[in-house]
C-alpha positions as CSV (number, residue, x, y, z in Angstrom):
1,M,31.6,8.5,102.6
2,E,30.8,8.0,99.0
3,R,29.9,5.1,97.8
4,A,31.6,3.9,94.7
5,L,29.7,3.7,91.1
6,P,31.2,1.6,87.9
7,R,33.0,3.4,85.4
8,P,30.0,4.7,83.2
9,Y,29.8,4.4,79.2
10,T,30.5,7.1,77.3
11,V,27.5,7.6,74.4
12,R,30.1,6.5,71.7
13,E,30.8,3.7,73.8
14,L,27.2,2.5,74.7
15,T,26.4,3.3,70.8
16,R,28.9,1.0,70.1
17,A,28.3,-1.4,72.2
18,L,24.8,-1.7,71.1
19,K,26.0,-1.7,67.7
20,S,28.1,-5.0,68.0
21,A,25.7,-6.7,69.7
22,V,22.8,-6.1,67.7
23,E,24.0,-6.2,64.0
24,P,25.8,-9.8,63.9
25,R,22.2,-11.3,65.2
26,F,20.6,-9.4,62.3
27,R,22.2,-9.8,59.4
28,D,19.4,-11.2,57.6
29,V,15.9,-11.3,58.8
30,W,12.5,-11.1,57.2
31,V,9.8,-8.0,59.0
32,A,6.3,-8.0,58.1
33,G,4.7,-4.7,57.9
34,E,3.0,-1.9,56.3
35,V,4.5,0.5,54.5
36,A,4.2,4.1,55.6
37,N,5.9,7.8,54.9
38,L,7.3,6.7,51.7
39,R,10.1,9.2,49.8
40,R,11.8,8.2,46.7
41,Q,15.0,10.1,46.3
42,A,16.5,11.7,43.2
43,S,19.6,9.2,43.2
44,G,16.8,6.2,43.0
45,H,17.1,5.0,47.0
46,V,14.0,4.6,48.5
47,Y,13.1,5.8,52.4
48,F,10.1,4.4,54.3
49,S,8.6,3.3,57.2
50,L,7.7,-0.3,58.1
51,K,4.9,-0.1,60.9
52,D,2.0,-2.7,62.8
53,D,-0.1,-1.6,65.2
54,D,2.7,-1.3,68.4
55,A,6.3,-0.3,66.7
56,V,7.5,1.8,63.7
57,I,11.3,1.0,62.3
58,G,12.8,3.1,59.7
59,A,13.7,1.0,56.2
60,V,16.0,2.4,53.4
61,M,16.2,0.3,50.1
62,W,19.2,1.6,47.9
63,A,18.5,2.3,44.0
64,S,21.0,-0.9,43.2
65,Q,18.1,-2.8,44.7
66,A,15.2,-0.6,44.2
67,R,15.3,-0.7,40.2
68,R,14.6,-4.6,40.3
69,L,11.7,-4.6,42.1
70,A,8.7,-6.2,40.6
71,F,6.4,-3.7,42.0
72,A,6.3,-0.1,43.0
73,P,6.0,0.4,46.9
74,A,2.9,2.8,48.1
75,E,1.4,4.2,51.2
76,G,-0.2,1.7,53.3
77,L,0.7,-1.7,51.3
78,E,1.4,-4.6,53.7
79,V,4.9,-6.2,52.7
80,L,7.3,-8.4,53.5
81,A,10.7,-7.2,53.9
82,R,14.6,-8.5,53.9
83,G,17.5,-7.3,55.2
84,F,20.0,-6.6,57.7
85,V,19.6,-3.9,60.9
86,E,21.9,-1.7,60.9
87,I,22.7,1.4,63.7
88,Y,23.8,4.3,62.8
89,P,25.8,6.1,65.7
90,P,26.1,9.7,64.6
91,H,22.1,9.6,65.4
92,G,21.7,6.9,67.6
93,K,19.0,5.2,65.6
94,Y,18.5,2.0,64.0
95,Q,17.1,1.0,60.7
96,L,16.7,-1.8,58.5
97,V,18.1,-1.9,54.9
98,V,16.1,-3.9,53.0
99,Q,17.4,-6.0,49.5
100,E,14.5,-7.5,49.0
101,L,10.2,-6.2,48.8
102,E,7.9,-7.9,48.0
103,P,3.5,-7.6,48.6
104,R,2.2,-9.6,51.2
105,G,-1.6,-10.5,51.7
106,A,-4.5,-10.8,49.1
107,G,-4.4,-9.0,46.4
108,A,-0.4,-9.1,46.5
109,Q,0.2,-10.5,43.4
110,A,-2.9,-8.8,41.2
111,L,-0.9,-5.9,42.4
112,Q,2.3,-6.9,41.2
113,L,0.5,-7.8,37.7
114,Q,-1.2,-4.6,37.1
115,Q,2.2,-2.7,38.1
116,L,3.7,-4.6,35.5
117,K,1.2,-3.9,33.0
118,E,1.0,-0.3,33.8
119,R,5.1,-0.5,33.0
120,L,4.4,-2.5,29.6
121,Q,2.0,0.3,28.7
122,A,4.1,3.0,29.4
123,D,7.0,1.9,27.2
124,G,4.0,0.7,24.1
125,L,4.7,-2.9,24.3
126,L,0.8,-3.2,24.8
127,D,0.1,-0.9,21.7
128,P,-2.0,-2.5,19.3
129,A,-0.5,-0.5,16.5
130,R,2.7,-2.2,17.0
131,K,1.1,-6.1,16.9
132,R,2.3,-7.6,13.4
133,P,0.5,-9.7,11.3
134,L,1.2,-13.6,10.7
135,P,2.8,-14.7,7.4
136,F,0.5,-16.5,5.1
137,L,2.5,-19.6,4.5
138,P,5.3,-19.8,6.9
139,A,8.4,-21.5,5.2
140,R,8.8,-23.0,9.0
141,V,7.3,-22.4,12.3
142,G,8.9,-22.5,15.7
143,V,8.0,-23.8,19.2
144,A,8.7,-22.9,22.2
145,T,7.1,-25.6,25.1
146,S,8.0,-28.6,27.3
147,P,8.6,-31.9,24.9
148,T,6.9,-34.0,26.4
149,G,3.6,-31.8,27.2
150,A,0.4,-32.0,25.9
151,A,0.6,-28.7,24.7
152,L,3.0,-29.7,21.8
153,R,0.9,-33.1,21.0
154,D,-2.2,-30.7,20.4
155,F,-0.5,-28.4,18.4
156,L,1.3,-30.7,16.3
157,R,-1.9,-33.1,15.5
158,V,-3.8,-29.9,13.9
159,L,-0.9,-28.3,12.4
160,H,-0.5,-31.1,10.3
161,A,-3.8,-32.8,9.5
162,R,-3.9,-28.8,8.1
163,F,-0.9,-28.5,6.3
164,P,1.5,-32.1,6.1
165,S,4.1,-30.8,4.8
166,A,4.7,-28.0,7.4
167,P,8.6,-27.8,8.7
168,V,8.3,-27.1,12.6
169,L,11.4,-26.2,14.4
170,I,11.0,-26.9,18.0
171,A,12.6,-25.7,21.0
172,P,12.5,-27.1,24.2
173,C,11.8,-25.3,27.5
174,R,10.4,-25.6,31.3
175,V,6.9,-23.9,31.1
176,Q,6.5,-23.3,35.2
177,G,8.6,-24.0,38.2
178,E,11.9,-21.4,39.1
179,G,13.7,-20.7,36.4
180,A,11.3,-21.1,33.8
181,A,10.6,-17.9,32.2
182,A,14.3,-17.6,32.5
183,T,14.5,-20.6,29.9
184,V,11.4,-19.8,27.8
185,I,13.6,-16.7,27.0
186,S,16.3,-19.2,25.6
187,A,14.1,-21.0,23.5
188,V,12.4,-17.7,21.8
189,R,15.9,-15.9,21.1
190,A,17.4,-20.0,19.8
191,L,14.6,-19.8,17.7
192,C,14.4,-16.4,16.1
193,R,18.0,-16.7,15.4
194,A,17.6,-20.1,13.5
195,G,15.5,-18.0,10.9
196,V,11.9,-19.4,11.9
197,D,9.3,-17.0,9.9
198,V,6.6,-16.8,13.0
199,V,7.3,-18.5,17.0
200,V,4.8,-20.3,18.8
201,V,4.6,-20.4,22.8
202,T,2.8,-22.4,24.4
203,R,1.6,-24.6,27.7
204,G,-1.7,-25.9,28.8
205,G,-4.0,-24.9,31.8
206,G,-2.8,-24.4,35.1
207,S,-2.8,-22.5,38.3
208,Q,-2.0,-18.9,38.4
209,E,1.0,-20.4,40.1
210,D,1.5,-22.5,36.9
211,L,1.2,-19.8,34.6
212,G,3.3,-17.3,37.0
213,A,6.7,-18.3,34.3
214,F,4.7,-16.5,31.6
215,N,3.7,-13.2,33.6
216,D,7.5,-12.5,34.1
217,E,8.6,-8.9,32.8
218,R,11.4,-10.1,30.8
219,L,9.5,-12.9,29.3
220,A,7.4,-9.9,27.9
221,R,10.0,-7.7,26.8
222,A,12.2,-10.9,25.0
223,I,8.5,-11.7,23.3
224,A,8.4,-7.7,22.8
225,A,11.8,-7.7,20.9
226,C,11.4,-10.8,19.0
227,P,12.3,-10.0,14.6
228,V,9.1,-11.8,14.3
229,P,5.6,-12.4,14.9
230,V,4.9,-14.3,18.2
231,V,1.6,-16.5,18.9
232,S,1.0,-16.7,22.7
233,A,-1.2,-19.6,23.3
234,V,-1.2,-20.2,27.2
235,G,-3.7,-21.9,29.5
236,H,-6.6,-22.2,28.4
237,E,-9.1,-19.5,26.9
238,V,-9.8,-17.9,30.3
239,D,-6.4,-17.4,31.3
240,V,-5.0,-13.9,30.0
241,T,-1.2,-13.6,31.0
242,V,1.4,-10.8,30.0
243,A,2.1,-13.0,27.4
244,D,-0.7,-12.8,26.4
245,L,-0.8,-9.5,25.9
246,V,3.0,-8.6,24.3
247,A,2.6,-10.9,21.5
248,D,1.8,-10.1,17.8
249,V,-1.5,-12.6,18.1
250,R,-3.2,-14.2,21.2
251,A,-5.0,-17.6,20.4
252,A,-7.0,-19.4,23.3
253,T,-5.8,-23.0,23.2
254,P,-2.8,-24.6,21.4
255,T,-4.9,-26.4,18.9
256,H,-6.3,-22.6,18.4
257,A,-2.6,-21.8,17.6
258,A,-2.3,-24.1,14.6
259,Q,-4.9,-23.1,12.8
260,L,-3.7,-19.5,13.1
261,V,-0.7,-20.2,12.2
262,V,-1.0,-22.5,9.0
263,P,-3.6,-22.2,6.2
264,V,-5.3,-25.8,5.3
265,R,-3.8,-27.0,1.9
266,D,-6.5,-28.9,0.5
267,E,-8.6,-25.4,0.5
268,L,-5.4,-23.4,-1.4
269,L,-5.3,-26.3,-3.5
270,E,-9.0,-25.8,-4.9
271,R,-8.2,-21.8,-4.5
272,V,-5.6,-22.6,-7.2
273,A,-7.8,-24.7,-9.2
274,A,-10.4,-22.1,-9.1
275,L,-8.1,-19.1,-10.1
276,R,-6.7,-21.1,-13.2
277,A,-9.9,-21.6,-14.4
278,R,-11.0,-17.5,-14.2
279,L,-7.5,-17.0,-15.5
280,A,-8.6,-19.1,-18.7
281,R,-11.8,-18.2,-19.3
282,A,-11.0,-14.3,-18.5
283,E,-8.1,-15.2,-21.9
284,A,-10.1,-17.0,-23.9
285,G,-12.6,-13.9,-23.8
286,A,-9.9,-11.1,-25.0
287,V,-8.7,-13.2,-27.4
288,E,-12.5,-13.4,-28.9
289,G,-12.7,-9.9,-27.9
290,R,-9.8,-9.2,-30.6
291,R,-10.9,-11.4,-32.9
292,R,-14.0,-9.2,-33.8
293,T,-12.0,-6.3,-33.4
294,L,-9.8,-7.7,-36.7
295,R,-12.8,-9.0,-38.1
296,A,-14.8,-5.2,-38.3
297,L,-11.5,-3.8,-39.4
298,R,-11.0,-6.1,-42.2
299,A,-14.9,-5.7,-43.0
300,E,-13.9,-1.9,-43.5
301,L,-10.5,-1.9,-45.1
302,A,-11.7,-4.2,-47.5
303,D,-13.8,-1.5,-49.3
304,P,-11.6,1.6,-49.5
305,K,-14.0,3.8,-50.9
306,H,-16.1,3.5,-48.5
307,L,-13.5,4.3,-45.8
308,L,-12.6,7.4,-48.1
309,S,-16.9,8.5,-48.9
310,R,-17.3,7.9,-44.7
311,E,-14.1,10.5,-44.0
312,H,-15.0,13.0,-46.6
313,H,-18.9,12.8,-44.7
314,R,-16.9,13.6,-41.3
315,L,-15.1,16.1,-42.7
316,D,-17.8,18.1,-44.2
317,D,-19.7,18.1,-41.1
318,L,-16.9,18.8,-39.0
319,A,-16.5,22.3,-40.9
320,H,-20.3,23.0,-40.8
321,R,-19.6,22.7,-37.6
322,A,-16.2,24.4,-36.9
323,E,-18.4,27.5,-39.3
324,A,-21.8,27.2,-36.9
325,A,-19.3,27.4,-34.0
326,V,-17.5,30.8,-35.4
327,R,-21.0,32.2,-36.7
328,G,-23.4,31.4,-33.7
329,P,-20.8,33.5,-30.6
330,R,-20.1,36.1,-33.6
331,R,-24.0,36.6,-33.8
332,R,-24.2,36.6,-29.8
333,E,-21.6,39.0,-29.2
334,R,-22.5,41.6,-31.9
335,A,-26.0,41.2,-30.6
336,A,-24.8,42.5,-27.3
337,L,-22.2,44.8,-28.7
338,D,-25.7,46.3,-30.9
339,A,-28.0,46.4,-27.1
340,L,-24.7,47.7,-25.1
341,R,-24.9,50.7,-28.3
342,A,-28.8,51.0,-27.4
343,R,-28.3,51.7,-23.7
344,L,-25.0,54.0,-24.6
345,T,-27.3,56.0,-26.5
346,R,-30.5,56.7,-24.1
347,L,-28.0,57.4,-21.1
348,E,-26.1,60.8,-21.0
349,P,-23.7,60.0,-17.7
350,R,-20.3,60.1,-18.9
351,A,-19.6,57.4,-15.8
352,R,-21.6,54.7,-17.2
353,V,-20.7,55.3,-20.4
354,R,-17.1,54.7,-19.9
355,A,-18.3,51.6,-18.2
356,L,-20.0,50.6,-20.5
357,R,-17.6,50.9,-23.5
358,A,-14.7,49.0,-21.0
359,R,-17.3,46.4,-21.2
360,M,-17.9,46.1,-24.9
361,E,-13.9,46.5,-25.2
362,S,-13.3,43.7,-23.0
363,A,-16.6,41.5,-25.1
364,T,-14.7,42.3,-28.0
365,R,-11.3,41.1,-26.9
366,R,-12.9,38.0,-25.3
367,L,-14.8,37.9,-28.8
368,G,-11.6,37.6,-30.8
369,G,-10.2,35.4,-28.8
370,W,-12.4,32.4,-28.7
371,Q,-12.6,33.1,-32.2
372,A,-9.2,32.7,-33.1
373,A,-8.5,30.3,-30.7
374,T,-12.0,28.2,-32.5
375,F,-10.4,29.1,-35.7
376,R,-6.7,27.2,-34.9
377,R,-8.6,24.5,-33.5
378,E,-10.8,23.6,-36.5
379,A,-7.8,24.3,-38.3
380,M,-6.1,21.5,-36.7
381,R,-8.6,19.0,-37.1
382,L,-9.0,19.6,-40.7
383,E,-5.5,19.4,-41.0
384,R,-5.5,16.1,-39.6
385,L,-8.6,15.3,-41.7
386,G,-6.3,16.3,-44.6
387,A,-3.5,14.0,-43.7
388,R,-6.2,11.0,-43.6
389,L,-7.3,12.0,-47.4
390,E,-3.9,12.3,-48.7
391,P,-4.2,8.9,-49.8
392,A,-6.4,10.0,-52.5
393,N,-4.2,13.0,-53.7
394,V,-3.8,13.1,-57.6
395,A,-0.5,13.6,-57.3
396,K,-0.2,10.6,-55.3
397,L,-2.0,8.8,-58.3
398,L,0.0,10.5,-60.5
399,A,3.5,9.6,-58.3
400,R,2.1,5.8,-58.7
401,G,2.2,6.0,-61.8
402,F,-1.1,7.0,-63.2
403,A,-2.2,9.5,-66.0
404,L,-4.6,11.6,-66.5
405,A,-6.6,12.5,-70.2
406,L,-7.9,16.3,-70.5
407,R,-9.4,17.2,-73.6
408,D,-10.4,21.6,-73.6
409,G,-9.5,21.5,-70.2
410,H,-12.0,18.7,-68.9
411,L,-10.9,15.1,-67.8
412,L,-12.1,11.7,-70.0
413,L,-13.5,8.9,-68.2
414,R,-14.2,7.3,-71.3
415,S,-13.1,6.9,-75.1
416,T,-16.5,7.8,-76.4
417,D,-15.5,11.4,-74.3
418,A,-13.4,12.3,-77.6
419,Q,-13.3,11.7,-81.3
420,V,-10.4,10.4,-84.0
421,G,-8.4,13.4,-84.6
422,D,-9.4,15.6,-81.6
423,A,-5.7,17.0,-79.5
424,I,-5.9,16.4,-75.7
425,R,-3.6,16.8,-73.4
426,V,-1.8,14.1,-71.1
427,A,-0.8,14.7,-67.5
428,L,1.9,12.5,-65.9
429,A,4.0,13.0,-62.3
430,E,6.2,15.1,-63.6
431,G,4.9,17.5,-67.4
432,W,2.6,16.6,-70.2
433,L,2.0,15.2,-72.8
434,D,0.3,16.4,-76.3
435,A,-1.6,14.2,-78.3
436,R,-3.5,13.5,-81.0
437,I,-6.5,11.1,-81.1
438,T,-5.9,8.7,-84.4
439,G,-7.8,5.5,-83.1
440,Q,-11.1,4.6,-80.8
441,D,-11.6,1.4,-78.5
442,A,-14.9,1.1,-76.1
443,G,-13.3,-1.7,-74.6
444,E,-10.3,-2.4,-72.5
445,D,-6.9,-3.2,-74.0
446,P,-4.3,-3.6,-71.8
447,L,-1.4,-3.9,-74.9
448,P,-2.1,-1.1,-77.3
449,G,-0.7,-1.6,-80.9
450,R,-1.0,-5.9,-80.7
451,A,-2.1,-7.0,-84.1
452,A,-6.1,-8.3,-84.3
453,P,-6.5,-11.8,-85.1
454,A,-6.3,-13.2,-88.7
455,G,-9.6,-12.1,-90.4
456,E,-10.5,-9.7,-88.2
457,P,-10.8,-5.7,-89.4
458,E,-8.2,-3.7,-88.0
459,R,-9.6,-1.3,-85.0
460,P,-9.0,2.3,-85.1
461,G,-6.1,3.5,-83.6
462,H,-4.0,0.4,-84.4
463,G,-1.4,0.6,-86.9
464,G,-1.7,4.8,-86.5
465,E,0.4,6.5,-83.8
466,A,0.7,5.2,-80.8
467,V,-1.4,7.3,-77.8
468,D,-1.1,6.0,-74.1
469,P,-5.0,5.4,-73.2
470,P,-6.3,8.5,-70.7
471,L,-5.3,6.9,-67.3
472,R,-3.3,3.9,-67.2
473,R,0.0,2.4,-65.4
474,R,2.8,3.4,-67.3
């Protein structure tokens, strides 16, 4: 007699029964384990296993969650995973679908921080070349910090001691605890919209957990995107946060930040006074130098004859130099040509004769070109000097109303250079006058023909034929 058996499950039925029994019970679980068999897909999904000493479970993290990770999972890393258990009937396997993942154990926080720095470095946010200098004298200073903290009091005390009238705009925010990073980001952006010239992000000292908001990647990128320079003054001097690394300037303390942001007003006033004094001295020196130059020019122009004589000497010197400059090279070139001719007479080979003849012709051309250039240069210099001597030109003097008296072609300089009855020629600006001397006077008489005083004999020439004196104004 056959034994009655219960109805067996099909594989499908059993798998579905397990799925229905297990999945609702493990919809939200935390699992601690070590990462193994890590695989990253091009789609962004991450597949790995979680294991301990006695068991292994497969795990998957979809791309949408993997992109939000603050660290990069690695083989052998102890992690804490949050997710739900899923049974996949076609393969008869179960896995943990991970929704959150964080490092676990010693060094987990340091690993997260190190990986964050590497990402920021890869994006160029830690490059010293992108750091901007602080404005010398900001019109308005923005501060993102807790409104009740000691950091703000210390900052304002030092700032107003250095520059009492410096305007400050405060954007209050939380500096520690859950959601603190988001409030700091909002404060920084609000200050930028308000048009401040520099932003100071600051808080006092604390533990690494207290300073965690300033190691947030979102805050680091918000600081880097700020359109004005940012000063980070977080914690004490030994504390270095990611915000410190991304900011344009890192201050050791809030008081140090105040010293960096504004100068000392009294020192600026002293510097301005010193610069004004230097400017006044420089102006006085420049004026005195101009006065000395003017006095020297006046002294030089007081005696035109001296100036004319000096220019004559200069012209003679230039003429001698021009002549020497022309003759010297010509003598040297002629000597060279004579030497070449002598060598040609001693050497019979035709090739050498042709080479020497070519050298001689080249030297002759160079001599001619150099001589012509020298003559042109010296001619231009003589023309410039002649232009400077133009005011002493006789024709210019005649055009100004003077006249020249000549006897037998010789210029008359004194009345005694001619005798009564002598025929003379008088040169005017336009034409000549022929005249005859009817009288002489060794003195100067600007009014010819004037009657002599009573009791005095009439001077020779007075009452006779009127003749212009040799050189006078018409």
